[in-house]
All heavy atoms as a GROMACS GRO file, in nm:
protein
  628
    1MET      N    1   2.777   5.179   2.823
    1MET     CA    2   2.732   5.116   2.945
    1MET      C    3   2.762   4.966   2.938
    1MET      O    4   2.770   4.909   2.831
    1MET     CB    5   2.583   5.137   2.963
    1MET     CG    6   2.543   5.282   2.988
    1MET     SD    7   2.592   5.333   3.150
    1MET     CE    8   2.679   5.480   3.112
    2TYR      N    9   2.769   4.905   3.051
    2TYR     CA   10   2.798   4.763   3.058
    2TYR      C   11   2.684   4.683   2.996
    2TYR      O   12   2.569   4.704   3.025
    2TYR     CB   13   2.818   4.719   3.203
    2TYR     CG   14   2.937   4.783   3.266
    2TYR    CD1   15   2.921   4.886   3.357
    2TYR    CD2   16   3.065   4.744   3.234
    2TYR    CE1   17   3.031   4.947   3.415
    2TYR    CE2   18   3.175   4.803   3.290
    2TYR     CZ   19   3.157   4.904   3.381
    2TYR     OH   20   3.266   4.964   3.437
    3GLY      N   21   2.718   4.593   2.905
    3GLY     CA   22   2.620   4.506   2.844
    3GLY      C   23   2.548   4.566   2.726
    3GLY      O   24   2.483   4.496   2.652
    4ASP      N   25   2.557   4.698   2.708
    4ASP     CA   26   2.492   4.763   2.594
    4ASP      C   27   2.591   4.773   2.479
    4ASP      O   28   2.693   4.838   2.492
    4ASP     CB   29   2.444   4.904   2.630
    4ASP     CG   30   2.329   4.903   2.728
    4ASP    OD1   31   2.262   4.800   2.738
    4ASP    OD2   32   2.307   5.007   2.792
    5PRO      N   33   2.561   4.710   2.368
    5PRO     CA   34   2.651   4.726   2.254
    5PRO      C   35   2.641   4.868   2.200
    5PRO      O   36   2.537   4.932   2.212
    5PRO     CB   37   2.598   4.626   2.152
    5PRO     CG   38   2.455   4.607   2.189
    5PRO     CD   39   2.447   4.627   2.339
    6ALA      N   40   2.750   4.918   2.146
    6ALA     CA   41   2.746   5.050   2.086
    6ALA      C   42   2.654   5.042   1.964
    6ALA      O   43   2.686   4.976   1.868
    6ALA     CB   44   2.886   5.094   2.046
    7PRO      N   45   2.538   5.108   1.970
    7PRO     CA   46   2.441   5.093   1.863
    7PRO      C   47   2.483   5.161   1.733
    7PRO      O   48   2.439   5.122   1.626
    7PRO     CB   49   2.315   5.157   1.918
    7PRO     CG   50   2.364   5.255   2.019
    7PRO     CD   51   2.492   5.197   2.074
    8CYS      N   52   2.569   5.262   1.743
    8CYS     CA   53   2.606   5.337   1.624
    8CYS      C   54   2.710   5.442   1.662
    8CYS      O   55   2.730   5.469   1.779
    8CYS     CB   56   2.484   5.406   1.567
    8CYS     SG   57   2.407   5.517   1.686
    9PRO      N   58   2.774   5.504   1.563
    9PRO     CA   59   2.861   5.618   1.594
    9PRO      C   60   2.775   5.732   1.647
    9PRO      O   61   2.664   5.755   1.599
    9PRO     CB   62   2.922   5.655   1.459
    9PRO     CG   63   2.899   5.539   1.370
    9PRO     CD   64   2.779   5.467   1.422
   10LEU      N   65   2.825   5.802   1.747
   10LEU     CA   66   2.747   5.908   1.810
   10LEU      C   67   2.768   6.042   1.743
   10LEU      O   68   2.877   6.075   1.697
   10LEU     CB   69   2.785   5.920   1.958
   10LEU     CG   70   2.750   5.800   2.044
   10LEU    CD1   71   2.800   5.822   2.186
   10LEU    CD2   72   2.601   5.775   2.045
   11GLU      N   73   2.661   6.119   1.740
   11GLU     CA   74   2.665   6.256   1.691
   11GLU      C   75   2.612   6.344   1.804
   11GLU      O   76   2.529   6.302   1.883
   11GLU     CB   77   2.578   6.271   1.567
   11GLU     CG   78   2.598   6.403   1.496
   11GLU     CD   79   2.535   6.403   1.358
   11GLU    OE1   80   2.534   6.298   1.293
   11GLU    OE2   81   2.487   6.510   1.319
   12ARG      N   82   2.660   6.467   1.811
   12ARG     CA   83   2.623   6.557   1.920
   12ARG      C   84   2.564   6.686   1.866
   12ARG      O   85   2.603   6.733   1.761
   12ARG     CB   86   2.746   6.589   2.004
   12ARG     CG   87   2.800   6.469   2.077
   12ARG     CD   88   2.944   6.493   2.122
   12ARG     NE   89   2.998   6.381   2.196
   12ARG     CZ   90   3.045   6.270   2.142
   12ARG    NH1   91   3.047   6.256   2.011
   12ARG    NH2   92   3.092   6.172   2.217
   13LYS      N   93   2.470   6.742   1.944
   13LYS     CA   94   2.419   6.876   1.916
   13LYS      C   95   2.463   6.965   2.032
   13LYS      O   96   2.472   6.919   2.146
   13LYS     CB   97   2.266   6.876   1.907
   13LYS     CG   98   2.215   6.818   1.779
   13LYS     CD   99   2.068   6.849   1.761
   13LYS     CE  100   2.024   6.796   1.626
   13LYS     NZ  101   1.884   6.826   1.599
   14TYR      N  102   2.488   7.092   2.001
   14TYR     CA  103   2.540   7.186   2.100
   14TYR      C  104   2.449   7.307   2.113
   14TYR      O  105   2.379   7.344   2.018
   14TYR     CB  106   2.680   7.232   2.057
   14TYR     CG  107   2.779   7.119   2.046
   14TYR    CD1  108   2.796   7.049   1.927
   14TYR    CD2  109   2.855   7.081   2.155
   14TYR    CE1  110   2.887   6.945   1.916
   14TYR    CE2  111   2.947   6.977   2.146
   14TYR     CZ  112   2.962   6.909   2.026
   14TYR     OH  113   3.051   6.806   2.017
   15ASP      N  114   2.455   7.372   2.229
   15ASP     CA  115   2.380   7.496   2.247
   15ASP      C  116   2.468   7.614   2.208
   15ASP      O  117   2.580   7.596   2.158
   15ASP     CB  118   2.327   7.509   2.391
   15ASP     CG  119   2.436   7.518   2.497
   15ASP    OD1  120   2.555   7.532   2.463
   15ASP    OD2  121   2.402   7.511   2.616
   16ASP      N  122   2.420   7.736   2.232
   16ASP     CA  123   2.494   7.855   2.192
   16ASP      C  124   2.623   7.876   2.272
   16ASP      O  125   2.708   7.954   2.231
   16ASP     CB  126   2.406   7.979   2.200
   16ASP     CG  127   2.349   8.002   2.339
   16ASP    OD1  128   2.346   7.908   2.420
   16ASP    OD2  129   2.306   8.115   2.367
   17LYS      N  130   2.638   7.806   2.385
   17LYS     CA  131   2.760   7.813   2.465
   17LYS      C  132   2.853   7.696   2.438
   17LYS      O  133   2.946   7.670   2.513
   17LYS     CB  134   2.726   7.820   2.614
   17LYS     CG  135   2.653   7.946   2.652
   17LYS     CD  136   2.629   7.948   2.801
   17LYS     CE  137   2.559   8.078   2.840
   17LYS     NZ  138   2.542   8.086   2.985
   18GLN      N  139   2.824   7.621   2.330
   18GLN     CA  140   2.904   7.506   2.288
   18GLN      C  141   2.904   7.392   2.391
   18GLN      O  142   3.002   7.319   2.405
   18GLN     CB  143   3.047   7.547   2.252
   18GLN     CG  144   3.055   7.646   2.138
   18GLN     CD  145   2.983   7.595   2.013
   18GLN    OE1  146   3.008   7.485   1.969
   18GLN    NE2  147   2.894   7.674   1.958
   19ARG      N  148   2.793   7.377   2.463
   19ARG     CA  149   2.776   7.265   2.555
   19ARG      C  150   2.692   7.159   2.486
   19ARG      O  151   2.596   7.190   2.416
   19ARG     CB  152   2.707   7.311   2.684
   19ARG     CG  153   2.781   7.422   2.753
   19ARG     CD  154   2.710   7.468   2.877
   19ARG     NE  155   2.582   7.530   2.846
   19ARG     CZ  156   2.515   7.609   2.930
   19ARG    NH1  157   2.565   7.636   3.048
   19ARG    NH2  158   2.400   7.660   2.896
   20VAL      N  159   2.725   7.033   2.507
   20VAL     CA  160   2.649   6.923   2.446
   20VAL      C  161   2.507   6.924   2.505
   20VAL      O  162   2.489   6.932   2.626
   20VAL     CB  163   2.715   6.788   2.474
   20VAL    CG1  164   2.630   6.674   2.422
   20VAL    CG2  165   2.853   6.782   2.413
   21THR      N  166   2.406   6.919   2.416
   21THR     CA  167   2.268   6.913   2.462
   21THR      C  168   2.201   6.780   2.428
   21THR      O  169   2.111   6.738   2.500
   21THR     CB  170   2.184   7.027   2.400
   21THR    OG1  171   2.191   7.018   2.258
   21THR    CG2  172   2.232   7.163   2.447
   22HIS      N  173   2.244   6.715   2.320
   22HIS     CA  174   2.186   6.587   2.279
   22HIS      C  175   2.294   6.500   2.216
   22HIS      O  176   2.382   6.551   2.148
   22HIS     CB  177   2.077   6.607   2.173
   22HIS     CG  178   1.961   6.688   2.220
   22HIS    ND1  179   1.960   6.824   2.214
   22HIS    CD2  180   1.844   6.651   2.274
   22HIS    CE1  181   1.846   6.869   2.261
   22HIS    NE2  182   1.773   6.766   2.299
   23MET      N  183   2.283   6.370   2.240
   23MET     CA  184   2.366   6.273   2.169
   23MET      C  185   2.271   6.172   2.105
   23MET      O  186   2.176   6.126   2.169
   23MET     CB  187   2.462   6.203   2.264
   23MET     CG  188   2.575   6.292   2.305
   23MET     SD  189   2.720   6.219   2.386
   23MET     CE  190   2.678   6.059   2.430
   24PHE      N  191   2.296   6.143   1.976
   24PHE     CA  192   2.210   6.052   1.903
   24PHE      C  193   2.293   5.976   1.800
   24PHE      O  194   2.410   6.006   1.779
   24PHE     CB  195   2.093   6.126   1.838
   24PHE     CG  196   2.135   6.240   1.750
   24PHE    CD1  197   2.152   6.223   1.614
   24PHE    CD2  198   2.158   6.366   1.803
   24PHE    CE1  199   2.190   6.327   1.533
   24PHE    CE2  200   2.197   6.472   1.723
   24PHE     CZ  201   2.213   6.453   1.587
   25CYS      N  202   2.230   5.877   1.738
   25CYS     CA  203   2.299   5.794   1.638
   25CYS      C  204   2.327   5.875   1.513
   25CYS      O  205   2.237   5.938   1.458
   25CYS     CB  206   2.215   5.673   1.601
   25CYS     SG  207   2.210   5.550   1.730
   26GLN      N  208   2.449   5.870   1.468
   26GLN     CA  209   2.488   5.939   1.345
   26GLN      C  210   2.415   5.877   1.227
   26GLN      O  211   2.410   5.756   1.212
   26GLN     CB  212   2.638   5.928   1.326
   26GLN     CG  213   2.693   6.002   1.208
   26GLN     CD  214   2.843   5.987   1.200
   26GLN    OE1  215   2.900   5.888   1.244
   26GLN    NE2  216   2.908   6.086   1.142
   27GLY      N  217   2.353   5.960   1.144
   27GLY     CA  218   2.284   5.913   1.027
   27GLY      C  219   2.142   5.864   1.053
   27GLY      O  220   2.072   5.823   0.960
   28ASP      N  221   2.096   5.868   1.177
   28ASP     CA  222   1.959   5.826   1.209
   28ASP      C  223   1.862   5.932   1.159
   28ASP      O  224   1.866   6.045   1.205
   28ASP     CB  225   1.946   5.808   1.361
   28ASP     CG  226   1.809   5.757   1.404
   28ASP    OD1  227   1.720   5.742   1.319
   28ASP    OD2  228   1.792   5.732   1.525
   29PRO      N  229   1.774   5.899   1.063
   29PRO     CA  230   1.684   6.001   1.008
   29PRO      C  231   1.587   6.056   1.113
   29PRO      O  232   1.542   6.169   1.103
   29PRO     CB  233   1.609   5.928   0.897
   29PRO     CG  234   1.626   5.784   0.925
   29PRO     CD  235   1.755   5.769   1.004
   30ASP      N  236   1.556   5.978   1.217
   30ASP     CA  237   1.466   6.023   1.323
   30ASP      C  238   1.540   6.095   1.435
   30ASP      O  239   1.477   6.149   1.525
   30ASP     CB  240   1.388   5.906   1.381
   30ASP     CG  241   1.302   5.837   1.276
   30ASP    OD1  242   1.252   5.907   1.186
   30ASP    OD2  243   1.287   5.714   1.285
   31GLU      N  244   1.673   6.093   1.431
   31GLU     CA  245   1.756   6.151   1.536
   31GLU      C  246   1.708   6.105   1.675
   31GLU      O  247   1.679   6.183   1.763
   31GLU     CB  248   1.758   6.304   1.528
   31GLU     CG  249   1.833   6.354   1.407
   31GLU     CD  250   1.853   6.505   1.408
   31GLU    OE1  251   1.803   6.574   1.498
   31GLU    OE2  252   1.920   6.552   1.314
   32ARG      N  253   1.701   5.973   1.690
   32ARG     CA  254   1.660   5.913   1.818
   32ARG      C  255   1.763   5.950   1.924
   32ARG      O  256   1.879   5.912   1.918
   32ARG     CB  257   1.652   5.761   1.802
   32ARG     CG  258   1.605   5.688   1.924
   32ARG     CD  259   1.591   5.541   1.893
   32ARG     NE  260   1.712   5.483   1.838
   32ARG     CZ  261   1.803   5.417   1.910
   32ARG    NH1  262   1.786   5.401   2.039
   32ARG    NH2  263   1.910   5.367   1.852
   33ILE      N  264   1.720   6.025   2.024
   33ILE     CA  265   1.809   6.077   2.127
   33ILE      C  266   1.848   5.965   2.223
   33ILE      O  267   1.762   5.894   2.277
   33ILE     CB  268   1.744   6.193   2.204
   33ILE    CG1  269   1.717   6.309   2.108
   33ILE    CG2  270   1.831   6.238   2.320
   33ILE    CD1  271   1.633   6.420   2.167
   34LEU      N  272   1.978   5.948   2.245
   34LEU     CA  273   2.029   5.850   2.340
   34LEU      C  274   2.057   5.914   2.475
   34LEU      O  275   2.040   5.851   2.579
   34LEU     CB  276   2.156   5.786   2.285
   34LEU     CG  277   2.142   5.716   2.150
   34LEU    CD1  278   2.278   5.669   2.102
   34LEU    CD2  279   2.044   5.602   2.159
   35TRP      N  280   2.104   6.038   2.474
   35TRP     CA  281   2.131   6.115   2.596
   35TRP      C  282   2.087   6.258   2.574
   35TRP      O  283   2.107   6.312   2.465
   35TRP     CB  284   2.281   6.116   2.628
   35TRP     CG  285   2.330   5.988   2.686
   35TRP    CD1  286   2.377   5.881   2.617
   35TRP    CD2  287   2.338   5.953   2.823
   35TRP    NE1  288   2.413   5.782   2.703
   35TRP    CE2  289   2.391   5.824   2.831
   35TRP    CE3  290   2.306   6.018   2.941
   35TRP    CZ2  291   2.412   5.758   2.952
   35TRP    CZ3  292   2.328   5.953   3.061
   35TRP    CH2  293   2.379   5.825   3.065
   36LYS      N  294   2.032   6.320   2.676
   36LYS     CA  295   1.992   6.460   2.671
   36LYS      C  296   2.054   6.530   2.792
   36LYS      O  297   2.051   6.476   2.903
   36LYS     CB  298   1.839   6.470   2.676
   36LYS     CG  299   1.785   6.610   2.675
   36LYS     CD  300   1.634   6.606   2.669
   36LYS     CE  301   1.578   6.693   2.775
   36LYS     NZ  302   1.432   6.693   2.778
   37TYR      N  303   2.112   6.646   2.769
   37TYR     CA  304   2.180   6.719   2.875
   37TYR      C  305   2.115   6.856   2.894
   37TYR      O  306   2.088   6.926   2.797
   37TYR     CB  307   2.328   6.741   2.840
   37TYR     CG  308   2.403   6.613   2.819
   37TYR    CD1  309   2.417   6.558   2.692
   37TYR    CD2  310   2.461   6.546   2.926
   37TYR    CE1  311   2.486   6.440   2.672
   37TYR    CE2  312   2.530   6.427   2.907
   37TYR     CZ  313   2.542   6.375   2.779
   37TYR     OH  314   2.610   6.258   2.759
   38THR      N  315   2.090   6.892   3.020
   38THR     CA  316   2.040   7.026   3.052
   38THR      C  317   2.131   7.086   3.158
   38THR      O  318   2.194   7.013   3.237
   38THR     CB  319   1.894   7.023   3.102
   38THR    OG1  320   1.884   6.933   3.212
   38THR    CG2  321   1.799   6.980   2.992
   39TYR      N  322   2.135   7.218   3.162
   39TYR     CA  323   2.230   7.288   3.248
   39TYR      C  324   2.160   7.397   3.328
   39TYR      O  325   2.067   7.461   3.278
   39TYR     CB  326   2.340   7.353   3.163
   39TYR     CG  327   2.416   7.255   3.077
   39TYR    CD1  328   2.372   7.222   2.950
   39TYR    CD2  329   2.532   7.194   3.125
   39TYR    CE1  330   2.441   7.132   2.871
   39TYR    CE2  331   2.602   7.103   3.047
   39TYR     CZ  332   2.554   7.073   2.920
   39TYR     OH  333   2.623   6.982   2.842
   40ASP      N  334   2.209   7.419   3.449
   40ASP     CA  335   2.171   7.535   3.529
   40ASP      C  336   2.295   7.621   3.542
   40ASP      O  337   2.404   7.569   3.572
   40ASP     CB  338   2.123   7.493   3.668
   40ASP     CG  339   1.990   7.420   3.663
   40ASP    OD1  340   1.909   7.450   3.573
   40ASP    OD2  341   1.966   7.336   3.750
   41ASP      N  342   2.279   7.751   3.518
   41ASP     CA  343   2.392   7.843   3.520
   41ASP      C  344   2.391   7.931   3.644
   41ASP      O  345   2.285   7.957   3.702
   41ASP     CB  346   2.387   7.935   3.397
   41ASP     CG  347   2.402   7.859   3.266
   41ASP    OD1  348   2.456   7.747   3.269
   41ASP    OD2  349   2.359   7.912   3.163
   42ASP      N  350   2.509   7.980   3.681
   42ASP     CA  351   2.518   8.079   3.787
   42ASP      C  352   2.494   8.217   3.728
   42ASP      O  353   2.466   8.231   3.609
   42ASP     CB  354   2.651   8.070   3.863
   42ASP     CG  355   2.772   8.104   3.779
   42ASP    OD1  356   2.756   8.153   3.664
   42ASP    OD2  357   2.885   8.084   3.827
   43ARG      N  358   2.507   8.320   3.808
   43ARG     CA  359   2.476   8.455   3.760
   43ARG      C  360   2.575   8.506   3.656
   43ARG      O  361   2.550   8.606   3.588
   43ARG     CB  362   2.469   8.552   3.878
   43ARG     CG  363   2.600   8.570   3.949
   43ARG     CD  364   2.587   8.665   4.064
   43ARG     NE  365   2.720   8.688   4.119
   43ARG     CZ  366   2.744   8.721   4.242
   43ARG    NH1  367   2.645   8.737   4.325
   43ARG    NH2  368   2.866   8.740   4.282
   44PHE      N  369   2.690   8.438   3.641
   44PHE     CA  370   2.790   8.477   3.541
   44PHE      C  371   2.777   8.396   3.411
   44PHE      O  372   2.856   8.414   3.319
   44PHE     CB  373   2.931   8.463   3.598
   44PHE     CG  374   2.957   8.554   3.714
   44PHE    CD1  375   2.958   8.504   3.843
   44PHE    CD2  376   2.977   8.689   3.695
   44PHE    CE1  377   2.981   8.588   3.951
   44PHE    CE2  378   3.000   8.775   3.802
   44PHE     CZ  379   3.001   8.724   3.931
   45GLY      N  380   2.681   8.306   3.406
   45GLY     CA  381   2.658   8.228   3.285
   45GLY      C  382   2.738   8.099   3.276
   45GLY      O  383   2.737   8.034   3.172
   46ASN      N  384   2.804   8.059   3.384
   46ASN     CA  385   2.878   7.933   3.386
   46ASN      C  386   2.790   7.824   3.446
   46ASN      O  387   2.720   7.848   3.544
   46ASN     CB  388   3.005   7.947   3.469
   46ASN     CG  389   3.101   8.046   3.409
   46ASN    OD1  390   3.141   8.034   3.294
   46ASN    ND2  391   3.136   8.149   3.485
   47TRP      N  392   2.794   7.704   3.387
   47TRP     CA  393   2.708   7.599   3.439
   47TRP      C  394   2.758   7.550   3.574
   47TRP      O  395   2.877   7.535   3.596
   47TRP     CB  396   2.688   7.485   3.339
   47TRP     CG  397   2.803   7.392   3.318
   47TRP    CD1  398   2.898   7.402   3.221
   47TRP    CD2  399   2.834   7.274   3.391
   47TRP    NE1  400   2.986   7.298   3.230
   47TRP    CE2  401   2.949   7.217   3.335
   47TRP    CE3  402   2.776   7.209   3.500
   47TRP    CZ2  403   3.006   7.100   3.384
   47TRP    CZ3  404   2.834   7.093   3.548
   47TRP    CH2  405   2.946   7.040   3.490
   48ILE      N  406   2.661   7.528   3.664
   48ILE     CA  407   2.694   7.478   3.798
   48ILE      C  408   2.624   7.344   3.825
   48ILE      O  409   2.654   7.277   3.923
   48ILE     CB  410   2.657   7.580   3.908
   48ILE    CG1  411   2.512   7.625   3.895
   48ILE    CG2  412   2.753   7.700   3.902
   48ILE    CD1  413   2.464   7.714   4.008
   49ARG      N  414   2.530   7.306   3.736
   49ARG     CA  415   2.465   7.175   3.747
   49ARG      C  416   2.433   7.125   3.608
   49ARG      O  417   2.379   7.197   3.525
   49ARG     CB  418   2.336   7.186   3.829
   49ARG     CG  419   2.272   7.050   3.853
   49ARG     CD  420   2.156   7.062   3.947
   49ARG     NE  421   2.041   7.111   3.873
   49ARG     CZ  422   1.916   7.091   3.911
   49ARG    NH1  423   1.888   7.028   4.023
   49ARG    NH2  424   1.817   7.138   3.838
   50GLN      N  425   2.469   6.999   3.584
   50GLN     CA  426   2.440   6.934   3.456
   50GLN      C  427   2.357   6.810   3.484
   50GLN      O  428   2.395   6.726   3.566
   50GLN     CB  429   2.570   6.893   3.385
   50GLN     CG  430   2.547   6.819   3.256
   50GLN     CD  431   2.672   6.750   3.206
   50GLN    OE1  432   2.734   6.674   3.279
   50GLN    NE2  433   2.709   6.778   3.082
   51LEU      N  434   2.244   6.798   3.417
   51LEU     CA  435   2.159   6.681   3.428
   51LEU      C  436   2.171   6.600   3.300
   51LEU      O  437   2.151   6.652   3.191
   51LEU     CB  438   2.012   6.720   3.448
   51LEU     CG  439   1.973   6.768   3.586
   51LEU    CD1  440   2.013   6.912   3.605
   51LEU    CD2  441   1.827   6.750   3.609
   52SER      N  442   2.206   6.473   3.314
   52SER     CA  443   2.216   6.381   3.201
   52SER      C  444   2.096   6.288   3.208
   52SER      O  445   2.075   6.220   3.308
   52SER     CB  446   2.344   6.299   3.209
   52SER     OG  447   2.456   6.384   3.212
   53SER      N  448   2.016   6.286   3.102
   53SER     CA  449   1.891   6.208   3.100
   53SER      C  450   1.893   6.108   2.986
   53SER      O  451   1.953   6.130   2.882
   53SER     CB  452   1.772   6.302   3.082
   53SER     OG  453   1.771   6.401   3.182
   54VAL      N  454   1.822   5.998   3.008
   54VAL     CA  455   1.807   5.893   2.907
   54VAL      C  456   1.659   5.876   2.876
   54VAL      O  457   1.574   5.904   2.959
   54VAL     CB  458   1.869   5.759   2.954
   54VAL    CG1  459   2.019   5.771   2.969
   54VAL    CG2  460   1.806   5.713   3.084
   55PRO      N  461   1.626   5.828   2.754
   55PRO     CA  462   1.485   5.808   2.719
   55PRO      C  463   1.421   5.701   2.807
   55PRO      O  464   1.484   5.601   2.842
   55PRO     CB  465   1.490   5.762   2.574
   55PRO     CG  466   1.627   5.783   2.527
   55PRO     CD  467   1.716   5.795   2.645
   56GLU      N  468   1.296   5.728   2.843
   56GLU     CA  469   1.219   5.629   2.920
   56GLU      C  470   1.071   5.650   2.892
   56GLU      O  471   1.020   5.760   2.916
   56GLU     CB  472   1.247   5.643   3.069
   56GLU     CG  473   1.172   5.542   3.152
   56GLU     CD  474   1.205   5.553   3.298
   56GLU    OE1  475   1.144   5.638   3.366
   56GLU    OE2  476   1.292   5.478   3.344
   57ALA      N  477   1.006   5.551   2.841
   57ALA     CA  478   0.863   5.557   2.806
   57ALA      C  479   0.835   5.680   2.721
   57ALA      O  480   0.887   5.692   2.611
   57ALA     CB  481   0.778   5.553   2.932
   58ALA      N  482   0.756   5.773   2.772
   58ALA     CA  483   0.716   5.890   2.692
   58ALA      C  484   0.802   6.012   2.718
   58ALA      O  485   0.780   6.117   2.662
   58ALA     CB  486   0.571   5.923   2.722
   59GLY      N  487   0.903   5.999   2.802
   59GLY     CA  488   0.986   6.115   2.835
   59GLY      C  489   1.130   6.077   2.859
   59GLY      O  490   1.183   5.986   2.796
   60PHE      N  491   1.191   6.147   2.953
   60PHE     CA  492   1.330   6.123   2.988
   60PHE      C  493   1.343   6.105   3.138
   60PHE      O  494   1.268   6.165   3.216
   60PHE     CB  495   1.419   6.240   2.942
   60PHE     CG  496   1.441   6.242   2.794
   60PHE    CD1  497   1.351   6.306   2.711
   60PHE    CD2  498   1.551   6.180   2.739
   60PHE    CE1  499   1.370   6.308   2.574
   60PHE    CE2  500   1.572   6.181   2.602
   60PHE     CZ  501   1.480   6.244   2.520
   61ARG      N  502   1.440   6.023   3.179
   61ARG     CA  503   1.469   5.999   3.320
   61ARG      C  504   1.610   6.047   3.348
   61ARG      O  505   1.704   6.014   3.275
   61ARG     CB  506   1.458   5.850   3.352
   61ARG     CG  507   1.497   5.812   3.494
   61ARG     CD  508   1.474   5.664   3.519
   61ARG     NE  509   1.532   5.578   3.416
   61ARG     CZ  510   1.656   5.529   3.420
   61ARG    NH1  511   1.737   5.558   3.518
   61ARG    NH2  512   1.698   5.449   3.323
   62VAL      N  513   1.626   6.126   3.454
   62VAL     CA  514   1.759   6.175   3.491
   62VAL      C  515   1.843   6.056   3.536
   62VAL      O  516   1.804   5.980   3.624
   62VAL     CB  517   1.751   6.282   3.602
   62VAL    CG1  518   1.889   6.320   3.649
   62VAL    CG2  519   1.675   6.404   3.551
   63GLN      N  520   1.959   6.041   3.474
   63GLN     CA  521   2.050   5.930   3.502
   63GLN      C  522   2.165   5.975   3.590
   63GLN      O  523   2.214   5.900   3.673
   63GLN     CB  524   2.103   5.874   3.369
   63GLN     CG  525   2.194   5.756   3.382
   63GLN     CD  526   2.117   5.628   3.408
   63GLN    OE1  527   2.000   5.618   3.378
   63GLN    NE2  528   2.183   5.530   3.462
   64LEU      N  529   2.209   6.100   3.571
   64LEU     CA  530   2.328   6.149   3.640
   64LEU      C  531   2.316   6.300   3.659
   64LEU      O  532   2.272   6.370   3.568
   64LEU     CB  533   2.452   6.117   3.557
   64LEU     CG  534   2.587   6.166   3.607
   64LEU    CD1  535   2.627   6.094   3.735
   64LEU    CD2  536   2.693   6.146   3.501
   65ILE      N  537   2.356   6.348   3.776
   65ILE     CA  538   2.362   6.492   3.803
   65ILE      C  539   2.504   6.526   3.844
   65ILE      O  540   2.559   6.461   3.934
   65ILE     CB  541   2.265   6.535   3.914
   65ILE    CG1  542   2.122   6.498   3.876
   65ILE    CG2  543   2.277   6.684   3.941
   65ILE    CD1  544   2.021   6.524   3.988
   66ILE      N  545   2.562   6.625   3.779
   66ILE     CA  546   2.696   6.671   3.812
   66ILE      C  547   2.686   6.814   3.861
   66ILE      O  548   2.627   6.898   3.794
   66ILE     CB  549   2.792   6.663   3.691
   66ILE    CG1  550   2.805   6.520   3.644
   66ILE    CG2  551   2.928   6.724   3.726
   66ILE    CD1  552   2.885   6.505   3.516
   67TYR      N  553   2.742   6.840   3.979
   67TYR     CA  554   2.748   6.975   4.034
   67TYR      C  555   2.892   7.023   4.028
   67TYR      O  556   2.984   6.943   4.041
   67TYR     CB  557   2.705   6.976   4.181
   67TYR     CG  558   2.561   6.940   4.202
   67TYR    CD1  559   2.523   6.809   4.227
   67TYR    CD2  560   2.462   7.038   4.199
   67TYR    CE1  561   2.391   6.775   4.248
   67TYR    CE2  562   2.330   7.005   4.221
   67TYR     CZ  563   2.295   6.874   4.245
   67TYR     OH  564   2.164   6.840   4.265
   68ARG      N  565   2.909   7.153   4.009
   68ARG     CA  566   3.044   7.208   4.022
   68ARG      C  567   3.034   7.343   4.090
   68ARG      O  568   2.935   7.416   4.076
   68ARG     CB  569   3.116   7.215   3.888
   68ARG     CG  570   3.068   7.317   3.792
   68ARG     CD  571   3.154   7.313   3.667
   68ARG     NE  572   3.118   7.423   3.578
   68ARG     CZ  573   3.182   7.452   3.468
   68ARG    NH1  574   3.284   7.380   3.428
   68ARG    NH2  575   3.145   7.552   3.393
   69THR      N  576   3.137   7.375   4.165
   69THR     CA  577   3.144   7.501   4.238
   69THR      C  578   3.255   7.585   4.175
   69THR      O  579   3.366   7.536   4.153
   69THR     CB  580   3.178   7.476   4.387
   69THR    OG1  581   3.076   7.391   4.441
   69THR    CG2  582   3.183   7.606   4.463
   70ILE      N  583   3.222   7.709   4.146
   70ILE     CA  584   3.320   7.802   4.089
   70ILE      C  585   3.338   7.916   4.188
   70ILE      O  586   3.239   7.976   4.232
   70ILE     CB  587   3.271   7.857   3.953
   70ILE    CG1  588   3.248   7.742   3.856
   70ILE    CG2  589   3.372   7.958   3.899
   70ILE    CD1  590   3.184   7.783   3.726
   71THR      N  591   3.460   7.943   4.225
   71THR     CA  592   3.491   8.053   4.316
   71THR      C  593   3.544   8.170   4.234
   71THR      O  594   3.637   8.155   4.156
   71THR     CB  595   3.597   8.009   4.419
   71THR    OG1  596   3.547   7.894   4.488
   71THR    CG2  597   3.624   8.121   4.518
   72TYR      N  598   3.482   8.285   4.252
   72TYR     CA  599   3.522   8.406   4.182
   72TYR      C  600   3.596   8.497   4.280
   72TYR      O  601   3.555   8.511   4.395
   72TYR     CB  602   3.400   8.479   4.125
   72TYR     CG  603   3.325   8.398   4.023
   72TYR    CD1  604   3.212   8.325   4.060
   72TYR    CD2  605   3.366   8.393   3.891
   72TYR    CE1  606   3.142   8.249   3.965
   72TYR    CE2  607   3.298   8.318   3.798
   72TYR     CZ  608   3.186   8.247   3.835
   72TYR     OH  609   3.118   8.172   3.743
   73PHE      N  610   3.702   8.558   4.234
   73PHE     CA  611   3.780   8.650   4.317
   73PHE      C  612   3.769   8.790   4.258
   73PHE      O  613   3.759   8.807   4.136
   73PHE     CB  614   3.927   8.608   4.320
   73PHE     CG  615   3.946   8.473   4.384
   73PHE    CD1  616   3.955   8.358   4.306
   73PHE    CD2  617   3.955   8.461   4.521
   73PHE    CE1  618   3.972   8.233   4.362
   73PHE    CE2  619   3.973   8.336   4.580
   73PHE     CZ  620   3.981   8.222   4.501
   74ASP      N  621   3.776   8.889   4.344
   74ASP     CA  622   3.773   9.029   4.298
   74ASP      C  623   3.904   9.071   4.240
   74ASP      O  624   4.008   9.032   4.268
   74ASP     CB  625   3.737   9.124   4.413
   74ASP     CG  626   3.592   9.102   4.456
   74ASP    OD1  627   3.511   9.064   4.370
   74ASP    OD2  628   3.562   9.127   4.574
   0.00000   0.00000   0.00000
């Protein structure tokens, strides 16, 4: 982000579908989360909405929402 120095090399955690769920500082013993990602899936298991959240006070605040439309053909 603008004005924010890169605090450290980033490390990522993934879910069972190999989607990024958390980004945090590499080597941080507390694994302080810098970004958290959650997904909503369609009936076929493909994500159609991704919420990117950042830490704020005692929880997380949604920073960005990405929607995608997938068209299936018979």
